[in-house]
C-alpha positions as CSV (number, residue, x, y, z in Angstrom):
1,M,4.5,8.5,-8.1
2,P,1.7,10.4,-9.8
3,P,0.7,13.9,-8.9
4,T,-1.4,13.7,-5.7
5,T,-4.5,15.7,-4.8
6,H,-3.8,16.0,-1.1
7,A,-4.7,19.2,0.6
8,T,-1.9,21.7,1.2
9,A,-0.8,22.6,4.6
10,A,-2.7,25.9,4.3
11,D,-6.1,24.3,3.9
12,R,-5.7,20.9,5.5
13,S,-7.0,20.3,9.0
14,A,-4.9,17.8,10.9
15,V,-7.8,17.1,13.2
16,R,-10.2,16.3,10.3
17,T,-7.6,14.2,8.7
18,L,-6.9,12.2,11.8
19,L,-10.6,11.7,12.4
20,R,-10.6,9.4,9.4
21,L,-8.8,6.8,11.6
22,W,-11.9,6.5,13.8
23,P,-13.4,3.4,12.0
24,Y,-10.2,1.6,12.8
25,V,-10.0,2.9,16.4
26,R,-13.7,2.3,17.2
27,P,-13.4,-1.4,17.9
28,V,-10.7,-0.8,20.6
29,R,-12.1,2.5,21.8
30,V,-12.9,1.3,25.3
31,R,-9.3,0.3,26.1
32,L,-8.0,3.5,24.5
33,F,-10.4,5.7,26.4
34,S,-9.6,3.8,29.6
35,A,-5.9,4.3,29.0
36,A,-6.4,8.0,28.5
37,F,-8.5,8.2,31.7
38,V,-5.8,6.3,33.6
39,A,-3.1,8.7,32.3
40,V,-5.2,11.8,33.3
41,V,-5.6,10.4,36.8
42,A,-1.9,9.6,37.0
43,S,-1.0,13.1,35.9
44,C,-3.5,14.6,38.4
45,V,-1.9,12.4,41.1
46,G,1.4,14.1,40.3
47,L,-0.2,17.5,40.9
48,V,-1.1,16.5,44.4
49,I,2.5,16.2,45.4
50,P,3.1,20.0,45.5
51,L,0.1,20.3,47.9
52,V,1.6,17.7,50.2
53,L,4.9,19.7,50.1
54,K,3.0,22.9,51.1
55,W,1.5,21.0,54.0
56,M,4.9,19.7,55.1
57,V,6.7,23.1,54.9
58,D,3.9,25.1,56.6
59,G,3.2,22.3,59.1
60,P,5.7,19.7,60.3
61,V,8.8,21.6,59.0
62,A,7.8,25.0,60.4
63,G,6.6,23.3,63.7
64,R,9.7,21.1,63.9
65,D,7.6,17.9,64.0
66,P,9.8,14.9,62.8
67,R,6.9,12.5,62.9
68,G,4.9,14.8,60.6
69,V,7.9,15.1,58.2
70,W,8.1,11.3,58.0
71,L,4.4,11.0,57.4
72,G,4.6,13.6,54.6
73,A,7.5,11.6,53.1
74,L,5.3,8.5,53.2
75,Y,2.5,10.3,51.4
76,L,5.0,11.5,48.7
77,L,6.3,8.0,48.3
78,L,2.8,6.5,47.9
79,L,1.8,9.3,45.5
80,G,5.0,8.6,43.4
81,V,4.3,4.9,43.3
82,A,0.7,5.4,42.4
83,E,1.6,7.8,39.5
84,A,4.2,5.3,38.2
85,G,1.9,2.4,38.5
86,L,-0.9,4.2,36.6
87,F,1.3,5.2,33.8
88,G,2.5,1.6,33.5
89,L,-1.1,0.4,33.4
90,R,-1.8,2.9,30.6
91,R,1.0,1.4,28.5
92,L,-0.4,-2.1,29.1
93,L,-3.9,-1.0,28.1
94,V,-2.8,0.4,24.7
95,A,-0.1,-2.2,23.6
96,R,-2.4,-4.9,22.3
97,P,-5.3,-2.8,20.8
98,L,-2.9,-0.6,18.8
99,S,-1.1,-3.6,17.4
100,H,-4.5,-4.8,16.3
101,V,-5.3,-1.4,14.7
102,E,-2.0,-1.4,12.8
103,A,-2.5,-5.0,11.6
104,E,-6.1,-4.2,10.4
105,M,-5.0,-1.1,8.6
106,R,-2.2,-2.9,6.9
107,A,-4.5,-5.8,5.9
108,G,-7.1,-3.3,4.6
109,L,-4.5,-1.6,2.5
110,Y,-3.3,-4.9,1.0
111,R,-6.8,-6.0,0.2
112,H,-7.5,-2.7,-1.5
113,L,-4.3,-2.8,-3.5
114,Q,-5.4,-6.2,-4.9
115,R,-8.7,-4.7,-6.0
116,L,-7.3,-1.6,-7.7
117,P,-7.1,-1.6,-11.5
118,V,-3.9,-2.2,-13.3
119,A,-3.9,1.4,-14.5
120,F,-3.5,2.5,-10.9
121,H,-0.4,0.3,-10.4
122,D,1.0,1.6,-13.7
123,R,1.0,5.1,-12.3
124,W,2.3,4.5,-8.8
125,A,5.8,3.6,-7.9
126,S,6.0,0.5,-5.8
127,G,8.2,2.2,-3.2
128,Q,5.5,4.8,-2.5
129,L,3.0,2.0,-1.9
130,L,5.4,0.1,0.3
131,S,6.2,3.1,2.4
132,R,2.5,3.7,3.0
133,G,2.1,0.1,4.3
134,T,5.2,0.2,6.5
135,T,6.6,3.6,7.6
136,D,3.3,5.5,7.5
137,L,1.5,2.8,9.5
138,M,4.3,2.8,12.1
139,L,3.9,6.5,12.5
140,L,0.1,6.1,13.0
141,R,0.6,3.4,15.6
142,Q,3.1,5.7,17.5
143,F,0.6,8.6,17.3
144,L,-2.2,6.5,18.7
145,A,0.1,5.1,21.4
146,F,1.5,8.4,22.7
147,P,0.8,11.8,21.1
148,M,-3.0,11.3,20.8
149,T,-3.3,10.4,24.5
150,F,-0.8,12.9,25.8
151,L,-2.2,15.8,23.9
152,L,-5.3,15.3,26.0
153,V,-3.5,14.4,29.2
154,N,-1.1,17.3,29.0
155,G,-3.9,19.7,28.1
156,V,-5.8,18.6,31.2
157,T,-2.7,18.7,33.3
158,I,-1.9,22.2,32.3
159,V,-5.5,23.4,32.9
160,V,-5.6,21.7,36.4
161,G,-2.1,22.9,37.2
162,V,-2.9,26.5,36.3
163,V,-6.1,26.4,38.4
164,I,-4.1,25.1,41.4
165,M,-1.5,27.9,41.0
166,L,-4.2,30.6,40.7
167,L,-5.8,29.3,43.8
168,Q,-2.4,29.4,45.6
169,D,-1.7,33.0,44.6
170,W,-3.4,34.7,41.6
171,T,-0.6,37.3,41.2
172,L,2.1,34.6,40.8
173,G,-0.4,32.8,38.5
174,L,-0.6,35.7,36.2
175,V,3.2,35.9,36.1
176,I,3.3,32.2,35.0
177,L,0.6,32.8,32.4
178,G,2.5,35.7,30.8
179,P,4.2,33.6,28.0
180,A,1.0,31.8,27.1
181,V,0.1,34.0,24.1
182,P,3.6,33.9,22.4
183,V,3.7,30.1,22.9
184,V,0.3,29.6,21.3
185,V,1.2,31.8,18.3
186,T,4.6,30.0,17.9
187,C,2.8,26.6,17.9
188,A,0.3,27.7,15.3
189,I,3.1,28.9,12.9
190,F,5.2,25.8,13.7
191,E,2.2,23.5,12.9
192,K,1.7,24.9,9.4
193,R,5.3,24.9,8.4
194,Y,6.0,21.5,9.9
195,A,3.1,19.9,8.0
196,E,4.6,20.9,4.7
197,V,8.1,19.5,5.5
198,A,6.6,16.3,7.0
199,R,4.7,15.6,3.8
200,L,7.8,16.2,1.7
201,A,9.9,14.0,3.9
202,Q,7.5,11.1,3.8
203,D,7.2,11.3,0.0
204,Q,10.9,11.3,-0.3
205,V,11.1,8.2,1.9
206,G,8.8,6.6,-0.7
207,D,11.1,7.6,-3.5
208,L,14.1,6.2,-1.7
209,T,12.3,3.0,-1.1
210,T,11.5,2.7,-4.8
211,V,15.2,3.1,-5.7
212,V,16.2,0.4,-3.2
213,E,13.6,-2.0,-4.4
214,E,14.5,-1.4,-8.1
215,S,18.2,-1.9,-7.3
216,V,17.6,-5.2,-5.5
217,L,15.3,-6.6,-8.2
218,G,17.6,-5.3,-11.0
219,I,20.9,-6.3,-9.4
220,R,21.8,-8.5,-12.4
221,I,21.4,-5.6,-14.8
222,I,23.3,-3.3,-12.5
223,K,26.2,-5.7,-12.1
224,G,26.1,-6.8,-15.7
225,F,26.5,-3.3,-17.0
226,G,28.7,-2.1,-14.2
227,R,26.3,0.6,-13.2
228,H,26.7,0.2,-9.5
229,R,28.4,3.6,-9.2
230,S,25.6,5.5,-11.1
231,Q,23.0,3.7,-9.0
232,A,24.9,4.6,-5.9
233,R,25.0,8.3,-7.0
234,A,21.2,8.3,-7.6
235,F,20.7,6.8,-4.2
236,G,23.1,9.2,-2.6
237,E,21.3,12.2,-4.2
238,L,18.0,11.0,-2.9
239,S,19.5,10.4,0.5
240,R,21.0,13.8,0.6
241,T,17.7,15.4,-0.4
242,L,15.9,13.5,2.4
243,R,18.7,14.4,4.8
244,G,18.2,18.1,4.0
245,T,14.4,17.8,4.5
246,E,15.0,16.0,7.9
247,L,17.4,18.8,8.9
248,R,14.6,21.3,8.1
249,K,12.4,19.4,10.4
250,A,15.0,19.4,13.1
251,R,15.5,23.2,12.7
252,L,11.8,23.8,13.1
253,L,11.7,21.6,16.2
254,A,14.7,23.4,17.6
255,A,13.1,26.7,17.1
256,I,9.8,25.8,18.8
257,W,11.6,24.0,21.6
258,A,13.7,27.1,22.2
259,V,10.6,29.2,22.6
260,I,8.5,26.8,24.6
261,M,11.4,26.0,27.0
262,T,12.8,29.5,27.4
263,L,9.6,31.5,28.0
264,P,8.2,29.2,30.7
265,E,11.7,29.1,32.4
266,V,11.8,32.9,32.4
267,A,8.2,33.0,33.8
268,I,9.2,30.5,36.6
269,G,12.2,32.6,37.4
270,A,10.1,35.8,37.6
271,A,7.6,34.0,39.8
272,L,10.4,32.9,42.1
273,V,11.6,36.5,42.5
274,V,8.1,37.9,43.1
275,G,7.2,35.1,45.5
276,A,10.4,35.4,47.5
277,V,9.7,39.1,47.9
278,Q,6.1,38.3,49.1
279,V,7.5,35.7,51.6
280,A,9.9,38.3,52.9
281,D,7.1,40.8,53.3
282,G,5.0,38.1,55.1
283,S,2.2,38.3,52.6
284,L,2.9,34.7,51.4
285,S,3.8,31.6,53.3
286,A,7.0,29.7,52.4
287,G,4.9,26.5,52.0
288,T,2.6,28.2,49.4
289,L,5.7,29.4,47.4
290,V,7.1,25.9,47.5
291,A,3.8,24.4,46.4
292,F,3.4,27.0,43.6
293,L,6.9,26.5,42.3
294,S,6.6,22.7,42.5
295,T,3.4,22.9,40.5
296,A,5.0,25.1,37.9
297,L,8.0,22.7,37.6
298,A,5.5,19.8,37.3
299,L,4.0,21.6,34.3
300,R,7.4,22.0,32.6
301,W,7.1,18.6,30.9
302,P,3.5,19.0,29.6
303,V,4.4,22.4,28.2
304,E,7.8,21.5,26.8
305,S,6.4,18.3,25.2
306,I,4.0,20.4,23.1
307,G,6.5,20.8,20.3
308,F,7.3,17.2,19.6
309,L,3.7,16.1,20.2
310,L,2.5,18.6,17.6
311,A,5.3,17.4,15.3
312,M,4.3,13.7,15.7
313,S,0.6,14.7,15.2
314,Q,1.5,16.4,11.9
315,E,3.5,13.4,10.8
316,A,0.6,11.2,11.7
317,A,-1.8,13.5,9.8
318,T,0.4,13.3,6.8
319,A,0.7,9.5,7.1
320,T,-3.1,9.3,7.3
321,E,-3.4,11.5,4.2
322,R,-1.0,9.2,2.3
323,Y,-2.8,6.1,3.5
324,F,-6.2,7.3,2.4
325,E,-4.8,8.5,-1.0
326,V,-4.5,4.8,-1.8
327,L,-7.8,3.7,-0.1
328,D,-9.7,6.5,-1.8
329,A,-8.6,5.3,-5.3
330,A,-11.6,3.7,-7.0
331,P,-11.3,-0.1,-7.1
332,E,-12.5,-2.6,-9.7
333,D,-16.0,-3.9,-9.0
334,P,-16.1,-5.8,-5.7
335,P,-15.7,-9.6,-5.8
336,V,-18.7,-11.7,-6.1
337,S,-20.0,-12.3,-2.6
338,G,-22.8,-14.7,-3.3
339,R,-22.8,-18.5,-3.7
340,F,-22.0,-20.3,-6.9
341,E,-24.3,-22.8,-8.5
342,P,-22.8,-25.9,-10.0
343,V,-23.1,-26.3,-13.8
344,P,-24.0,-29.9,-14.8
345,D,-22.0,-29.8,-18.1
346,G,-18.7,-29.3,-16.2
347,H,-18.2,-25.7,-17.3
348,E,-17.5,-22.8,-14.9
349,P,-19.9,-22.0,-12.1
350,L,-22.3,-19.2,-12.4
351,P,-23.1,-16.7,-9.7
352,A,-26.1,-17.7,-7.6
353,G,-29.3,-16.3,-9.1
354,G,-27.5,-15.6,-12.4
355,S,-29.1,-16.4,-15.7
356,R,-27.8,-18.8,-18.3
357,G,-29.9,-17.1,-21.0
358,A,-27.1,-15.1,-22.5
359,G,-24.6,-17.9,-22.3
360,A,-27.0,-20.5,-23.8
361,R,-28.2,-18.1,-26.5
362,G,-24.6,-17.1,-27.5
363,A,-22.9,-20.5,-26.8
364,S,-21.7,-20.5,-30.4
365,E,-20.3,-17.0,-30.4
366,G,-16.9,-17.5,-28.8
367,L,-14.8,-14.4,-28.2
368,L,-16.0,-11.3,-30.1
369,F,-14.5,-7.8,-30.4
370,E,-16.8,-5.2,-31.8
371,S,-15.5,-1.8,-32.6
372,V,-13.1,-1.9,-29.6
373,T,-11.2,1.3,-29.1
374,F,-8.8,1.8,-26.2
375,R,-6.8,4.7,-25.0
376,Y,-4.8,4.6,-21.7
377,P,-6.4,6.6,-19.0
378,D,-3.4,8.8,-18.4
379,A,-2.7,9.4,-22.1
380,P,-2.4,13.2,-23.0
381,P,-5.6,14.6,-24.6
382,G,-5.6,14.3,-28.4
383,T,-3.2,11.4,-28.7
384,P,-4.4,8.6,-31.0
385,P,-5.8,5.5,-29.4
386,V,-3.7,2.4,-28.9
387,L,-6.5,0.3,-30.4
388,D,-8.9,1.8,-33.0
389,R,-12.2,0.1,-33.8
390,V,-11.0,-3.4,-33.6
391,D,-13.4,-6.0,-34.9
392,L,-12.4,-9.7,-34.4
393,H,-14.4,-12.9,-34.0
394,I,-12.8,-16.0,-32.5
395,R,-15.2,-18.9,-32.9
396,P,-15.8,-21.4,-30.1
397,G,-13.0,-23.9,-29.9
398,E,-10.9,-21.9,-32.4
399,S,-7.4,-20.7,-31.8
400,M,-6.6,-17.3,-33.2
401,A,-3.0,-16.1,-33.5
402,L,-2.5,-12.3,-33.2
403,V,0.4,-11.0,-35.2
404,G,1.7,-7.4,-35.5
405,A,4.8,-5.2,-35.4
406,T,6.2,-4.1,-32.1
407,G,4.0,-1.4,-30.6
408,S,0.9,-2.3,-32.6
409,G,-1.2,-3.0,-29.5
410,K,-1.1,-6.8,-29.3
411,T,-0.4,-7.1,-25.5
412,T,-2.9,-4.3,-24.8
413,L,-5.6,-6.2,-26.7
414,T,-5.0,-9.4,-24.7
415,A,-5.2,-7.4,-21.5
416,L,-8.7,-6.2,-22.3
417,V,-10.2,-9.7,-22.3
418,P,-9.8,-10.3,-18.5
419,R,-10.5,-6.6,-18.0
420,L,-7.1,-5.7,-16.7
421,Y,-8.0,-2.5,-18.6
422,E,-11.4,-1.2,-19.6
423,V,-12.2,-0.5,-23.2
424,T,-12.6,3.1,-24.1
425,S,-15.5,2.3,-26.4
426,G,-16.9,-0.7,-28.2
427,R,-17.7,-4.1,-26.8
428,I,-16.0,-7.5,-26.0
429,S,-18.2,-10.5,-25.4
430,L,-17.7,-14.1,-24.3
431,D,-20.3,-16.4,-25.7
432,G,-22.6,-13.5,-26.3
433,E,-22.3,-11.9,-22.9
434,D,-20.7,-8.4,-22.6
435,I,-17.7,-8.8,-20.3
436,T,-18.5,-5.4,-18.6
437,T,-21.7,-6.9,-17.3
438,M,-19.9,-9.8,-15.7
439,P,-18.3,-9.6,-12.2
440,R,-14.6,-9.7,-12.6
441,E,-14.3,-12.8,-10.4
442,A,-16.7,-14.7,-12.7
443,L,-15.0,-13.4,-15.8
444,R,-11.5,-14.4,-14.6
445,A,-12.7,-17.8,-13.7
446,L,-13.5,-18.2,-17.4
447,V,-10.4,-16.6,-18.9
448,A,-6.8,-17.8,-18.2
449,V,-3.8,-15.7,-19.2
450,A,-0.1,-16.2,-19.6
451,F,2.1,-13.2,-20.3
452,E,5.4,-13.0,-22.2
453,E,7.1,-11.8,-19.0
454,P,6.3,-14.6,-16.5
455,T,5.8,-13.5,-12.9
456,L,6.4,-16.0,-10.1
457,F,5.9,-15.5,-6.4
458,S,8.0,-16.4,-3.4
459,A,6.2,-19.7,-3.0
460,S,6.5,-23.3,-4.0
461,V,6.4,-24.4,-7.6
462,G,3.1,-26.2,-7.0
463,D,1.6,-23.1,-5.3
464,N,2.6,-20.9,-8.2
465,V,1.1,-23.3,-10.8
466,L,-2.1,-24.0,-8.8
467,M,-2.9,-20.3,-8.6
468,G,-4.5,-20.8,-12.0
469,A,-7.0,-23.4,-10.6
470,D,-9.7,-23.4,-7.9
471,D,-9.1,-24.6,-4.4
472,T,-10.1,-28.1,-5.2
473,A,-7.3,-28.7,-7.7
474,G,-4.6,-31.2,-6.5
475,T,-1.6,-33.2,-7.6
476,A,-3.3,-34.7,-10.6
477,E,-4.1,-31.3,-12.1
478,L,-0.7,-30.0,-11.2
479,N,1.1,-32.9,-12.9
480,R,-1.1,-32.6,-16.0
481,A,-0.4,-28.9,-16.4
482,L,3.4,-29.4,-15.9
483,A,3.3,-32.1,-18.6
484,V,1.5,-29.8,-21.0
485,A,4.0,-27.0,-20.4
486,Q,6.9,-29.4,-20.6
487,A,7.8,-28.3,-17.1
488,D,8.6,-31.8,-15.7
489,F,11.9,-30.3,-14.5
490,A,9.9,-29.3,-11.4
491,H,9.9,-32.9,-10.2
492,S,13.8,-32.9,-10.3
493,L,14.1,-29.8,-8.1
494,P,15.5,-30.4,-4.5
495,Q,12.0,-30.6,-3.0
496,G,10.1,-31.4,-6.2
497,T,7.0,-29.3,-6.7
498,G,7.4,-28.1,-3.1
499,T,10.6,-26.3,-3.9
500,Q,10.5,-22.6,-3.1
501,V,11.3,-20.6,-6.2
502,G,12.3,-17.4,-4.5
503,E,11.4,-13.8,-5.3
504,Q,10.4,-13.3,-8.9
505,G,11.5,-16.9,-9.5
506,L,15.0,-15.7,-10.4
507,S,16.5,-18.9,-9.2
508,L,15.0,-20.5,-12.4
509,S,15.9,-19.8,-16.0
510,G,13.8,-17.7,-18.2
511,G,12.5,-20.7,-20.1
512,Q,11.6,-22.5,-16.8
513,R,9.7,-19.5,-15.5
514,Q,7.8,-19.2,-18.8
515,R,6.9,-22.9,-18.8
516,L,5.6,-22.6,-15.2
517,A,3.6,-19.6,-16.2
518,L,2.1,-21.5,-19.1
519,A,1.3,-24.4,-16.7
520,R,-0.5,-22.0,-14.5
521,A,-2.6,-20.8,-17.4
522,V,-3.8,-24.3,-18.5
523,V,-4.1,-26.0,-15.1
524,G,-7.7,-24.9,-14.6
525,R,-8.9,-26.1,-18.0
526,P,-10.2,-22.6,-18.9
527,R,-12.9,-22.1,-21.5
528,F,-11.0,-19.1,-22.9
529,L,-7.2,-18.9,-23.0
530,V,-5.2,-15.7,-23.7
531,L,-1.5,-16.3,-24.3
532,D,0.9,-13.4,-24.9
533,D,3.9,-15.0,-26.8
534,P,4.2,-17.7,-24.1
535,L,7.0,-19.6,-25.8
536,S,9.5,-16.7,-26.6
537,A,12.1,-17.9,-24.0
538,L,12.2,-21.5,-25.1
539,D,14.7,-23.3,-27.2
540,V,13.7,-24.9,-30.5
541,H,13.4,-28.4,-29.2
542,T,11.5,-27.5,-26.0
543,E,9.2,-25.2,-28.0
544,A,8.3,-28.0,-30.3
545,A,7.5,-30.3,-27.4
546,V,5.4,-27.7,-25.7
547,E,3.5,-26.9,-28.9
548,A,2.8,-30.6,-29.4
549,A,1.3,-30.9,-25.9
550,L,-0.4,-27.5,-26.2
551,R,-2.4,-28.5,-29.3
552,Q,-4.3,-30.9,-27.2
553,V,-5.3,-28.2,-24.8
554,L,-6.2,-25.7,-27.6
555,A,-8.6,-28.3,-29.0
556,D,-10.8,-27.9,-26.0
557,T,-10.7,-24.1,-25.5
558,T,-11.1,-20.8,-27.3
559,A,-7.7,-19.2,-27.5
560,L,-6.1,-15.9,-28.5
561,I,-2.4,-16.2,-28.9
562,V,0.0,-13.4,-29.5
563,A,2.7,-14.7,-31.8
564,H,6.0,-13.5,-33.2
565,R,7.4,-16.7,-34.7
566,P,5.9,-18.8,-37.4
567,S,6.2,-21.9,-35.2
568,T,3.8,-20.3,-32.7
569,V,1.5,-19.1,-35.4
570,L,1.1,-22.6,-36.7
571,L,-0.6,-23.5,-33.4
572,A,-3.6,-21.5,-34.4
573,D,-6.4,-22.2,-36.8
574,R,-6.4,-18.6,-38.1
575,V,-4.3,-15.5,-37.9
576,A,-5.3,-11.9,-37.3
577,L,-2.9,-9.1,-38.4
578,L,-2.9,-6.0,-36.1
579,S,-1.4,-2.9,-37.7
580,N,-1.4,0.5,-36.1
581,G,-4.1,-0.4,-33.7
582,R,-6.5,-2.0,-36.2
583,I,-7.2,-5.5,-37.5
584,T,-6.2,-5.3,-41.2
585,A,-6.3,-8.9,-42.2
586,V,-7.7,-12.3,-41.0
587,G,-7.0,-15.7,-42.5
588,T,-4.9,-18.8,-42.3
589,H,-1.1,-18.5,-42.1
590,Q,-0.7,-19.6,-45.8
591,E,-3.5,-17.3,-47.0
592,L,-1.9,-14.2,-45.4
593,L,1.6,-15.2,-46.6
594,R,0.2,-15.1,-50.2
595,T,-2.0,-12.1,-50.0
596,N,-0.6,-9.7,-47.4
597,A,2.8,-8.1,-47.8
598,E,3.0,-6.8,-44.3
599,Y,2.3,-10.2,-42.8
600,A,4.8,-11.9,-45.2
601,H,7.4,-9.4,-44.1
602,L,6.7,-10.0,-40.4
603,M,7.0,-13.8,-41.0
604,S,10.0,-13.5,-43.3
605,G,12.8,-15.9,-42.8
606,D,11.6,-19.2,-41.4
607,S,8.1,-18.5,-42.7
608,S,9.3,-18.3,-46.3
609,E,11.0,-21.7,-45.9
610,E,7.9,-23.2,-44.4
611,A,5.8,-21.9,-47.3
612,E,8.2,-23.4,-49.8
613,D,8.1,-26.7,-48.0
614,D,4.3,-26.6,-48.0
615,D,4.2,-25.8,-51.7
616,R,6.4,-28.8,-52.3
């Protein structure tokens, strides 16, 4: 996880942080406020019980009136049932709306993650993002369901209870209020310290989630290299670290509970002694003392709950902070929200109201790189750029192979075309239109990509391939793309193209995954095609069959193909050599073999044999 800019416990206001939840709570505010009102009424009903006891002790009990005692017992029963029923109603009122709030927040986080640039995902560990969408949102739902309501309810209950006790006997009331100042000071200290530990614990949960996820996804590597013990040690260290942090939280909770339970108990004991003396002197009735002590005992739970309510509130504030750390990250430009106008010539749709002027004027320009420089956003200052003033022109309908040594910037260059990253300086244009002026949705409808490391989703084979086409694509387009990619094996799977491939597609071989990724790239008949060494995992015979079918596709599109093998290079009309972040040579395969030593070295081996065959 990258360094975060969240406020420290010293300068963060938990209330201000939690107020950021209001837009999500606002749609269900009526039910939540109703639930809080019902809970307040239920709590106040509970405070009536001591007054009934006072009436019973000073009236029917003192007057030896059995009927009055039974009547008082009936009143107590009715009050108890009413209190329980109201608290049950409160729970019913909050259950459905809070599930809705959690679902909306989770959906909002997921949507935002899809709109964040690739650079963001490069910096953030996936476990940190997962913990924000699961553990943190669970904490927020729990806060909205209980602590948020009961901080209000218990506050009102304590105020009303204290007023009742002061009205009963102000001297005993002052005795009960004696611990108020040390309890408030303790709560303030606790809140600050607990906020720091809560943030640390939730970040450590994210780190632990990352390790678990990486271990599951990389289980073949772990088993293959016998590294299960080292992974277990790494997991154990993080677990022990998290355990230590949780124990710190427990110690803080124990400390505040010791204070807020001991001081009120001492105050109640003192009030009992003082009240008993007053009853003995005849200055206080027994019923009043019973009512006073009953009220004080009824306030034990609201007072004692302060500790864990504050703890849950701090955890919720931290969870809110972590949630909005992601939501506050600047997204890519928003998706096109307007209509799309059909294009008579069968090319891609244009945004409604858009102009075809640039496209028509530059229809013969193809894909053009002009002085393109790129440096990763998180690169240290002063480091050389990955790409340095790249100039390259791929004509309409032309296929250009991009060749270079490992680390020369080939993959980075291909990622700039669909704007997975933004150029640091310079310009990339498609048919004369600067890609930075195009909405990403429209740009990515024009450009299809296939990466060297194919990514498949937990979906059917057909769904994975048709991700590269619009919603109208069907079986015919799917079968054509599978045929081009020589991925007809999909029809032989247990459920054909409806077979679920599993997470990451690991139930398939590397070559099968790569062919499905290539089929996904060509299924939508894109105008521009960007392929990052798409045949690296194929055997010689399959590669030859794919290349033969791919030539037909390349005849109708403008393509940039990262290549490492001569057989892939020969798919292209021309070749560009990328060296140390710059294009140093452009020409046909045979031209570069004869005139460029670096290129000849990169293509050495099979390339020299092919050159000899061509010469013959």
